[in-house]
N, C-alpha and C positions, 0 to 999 in steps of 0.2 A: 504494500500500500504506500501511496505518496500522500502524506498528510501535512497540511499547513496548520501548525498548532497555535497560531496567534492572528486572528482575523477580526476586524471590527465591521459593524453594520451601521445603518442610519439610526439605530437605537443608541449609539454613542453620540454625545453632544458635539464631537469634533469630526463626525463622519456623516456623509450624506448618501451613502451607497444603499439603495433599496435591497430588500432581501432577494428579489428576483434577479437582480444584477449580480449578487454574490454567487448565486447558483450558476448563472451563465458563465461567470468568470472561472469558477472552479472547474466546470466541465471543459471549458476551452483550454485550461492549463493541465488537463489530464490528472486532476487530483482525485483521490479516492475517498477523501474525507477532510474535514476542517474542524478546528476548535474555534468557536465563536467566543470572544472575550471582550464584550462591550464594557465600557467604563461604567461601573456601579449599576449595572443593569443586566438582567437575564431574559427579559421578555422577548427580545429579538431572537435570541438563541432558541428559546422554546418554540417560537413560531416556525423558525427555520427547520427545526428538527422534524416538524410535521410536513414541511413542504419539499425538502430536498430529496432527490433520488439516491443520495449517498449518505453515509453516516455523519452526524453532527454531534460533536462533543459540546455539551452545554457548559459554558464557563462564564466567569465574570472577573474582570480586572478591577480589584477593589482598592480604593484609596484609603488605606489605613492611616492612622495618625503618624505613622513612621515611614510611610512609603507604600508603593503598590505591591500587592500580593494577589495572585490569581488563584481561583478555584476551578477545577475541572470536574465534570460529571456531577454538576449541581442540579438540584430540583427546586430549591428555595432561594430567594433573593437574600443577599447579605448586605446590610447597610454600610455605607462608607463612614469614616470618622471614628472607627473603633481602634483600640490599641492593636498592634500587630499580633500579639498573643491571642487576643480575643477573636480576631479575624481568622487566624489559623484554627482555633478551636471550632468555630462555626463551620468551617469547611470540612473538618474531620467528622463533625457530628452528622453530616449528611452522607458520609461515606465517600467524600470527594478527595481529590488529590491536590496538594499544595504545590502550585507551580509559581516560581518567581521569575517574572519577565524582566528583561534587561537589568539584571541585578546589580551590575557594577558600572553602568553607563554614566559617564561624567556629563554627557550632553542631555541627559534626561533628568530634569529636576525632581521628578516623582520616583526615581529609582530608589530601591530600598537601601543600597549602599552596603559596604563591607561590614561596618560595625553592627548595624541592625540585622544583617543577614546572619552574621556569626551567632547572634543571640538566639536565633530560631533554627539554626542549620540542621539540628537533629530531627526537626519536624518537617523539613522540606522534602517533598517527593521527587520533584523535577526542577532542575535549573535550566533556564534558557541559555544555551551555550552559543547560539547564533541568532541575532535579531537583525533583519535586513536593514533596519532604519538607523542603527547605531553609526554615528559618524566616525568614531575612533575604533578601528577594528581591534586594537589592543585590549579594549574593554570586553569584547566578545571572547578573545583568547584568554583573558584573565578568568572569565566565568567558566570557560571550558576547563582550564587547569584546576580551578577550585573544585569543580564537579568530579574530576578525576581523583584528586587528593582525598575527597570525602566519599568517593564511591557512590555518587548520586547520579541517577539517570539524567541524560541530557536531552533537552528539547530544542526546537528551533521553529521559527515562524517569520512571516513577512511583516507582522505588525501592521497589516494593510488597513489604510483609511480611505483608499481609492481602489476601484475595481481593478485597475491595471496592475496594482501591486500584489494582488492575491496570487499565491503560488510562487512568489520569488524566493521563498525559503521554506524549509520544512524538513521532514524526516521520512526516509524510506524504511519501512519496517514490516514485520510480519503482521498478518491480519489479527485483530483483537476485537473484543466485544465489551470488556469490563475494565474498570480502573486497574486491577491487578494485571490484566492482560496487556494493557498499554505499558505498564512498568516493565513487564517481562520482555516485551517486544523492543522497547527502547534500548535494552541492554545489548542487543545485536543490531540495532538500527544504524542507518547511515544518514548523516546530516547533509543536506544539499542547500544551495542558495547563493545569491549574489547580492551585493549591497544596493539598496535603493538610492537613486540620486537625491541629494539633500533638499532639492526643490520641493519634493513631496511633503517633507516635514514642515517646511515654511508654509506651504499651502494649507496644511492641517491647522497650524496656528491661526491662520487667517479665518478659517471656518469657525474655530472656537471663539474668536473675538466677535465674528458676525453673530453667532448664536447668543453670546452674552449681551451684545448691543441690542439685539431684538428683544431679549428678555427684559432689559431695562426700559425699552420703549413700551412694552406691554404693561409693565408695572406702573409707569408714569401716566398711562392713559386713564382718565377718569372712569370709574365703574359705570358700565352701561353705555358708554359712548361708542360711537361708530366712526370709522374714518370717512371723510367726505368723498362722495362719488366724483369721479373724474370723467 
């Protein structure tokens, strides 16, 4: 199987890719499955799991107080803003896997970072050893080396926020159906991928600011008012 373990959809505030476009892109890139990890949201992943003709791992990239931690194989939403230990606990309570995306990325302000990662390392199931969006590849290599040292299965993904990014990175591995099956398959899996041009990350920031600006406008509009017809 070729699986991109880090994909976003329009249910993330910094991504406008509709679910149908995610499916089309995955099929076009010959992927056999994807993990959907929208920011602080699982609704899109749950919908996609019923729509896609290939396996969908329902995940969530959660903004803990200490940095981003993702859960895979979730069925219930986990709120952002919790301590990282509590976030990990809630993932485990669902039988999910703790996946740390871009763990040591210096160009990702929300990355967990080495100090926080070391504090929960014994509870981490998968470390993202290749993220196609990371600017400094030394950070991917550092994550890969840490995973080797601690004998932690390695994951990889595009971190796609645009349809064209889907499938730029992932893992080739044996077929799996369960969380434990994924962990076992990753042990003999092969990471593939190439770095995404940094312009995509810049565009993502622009989408995030547009979303926040629109949110401010909606809040500023008096209750019950309607925009003037043009």
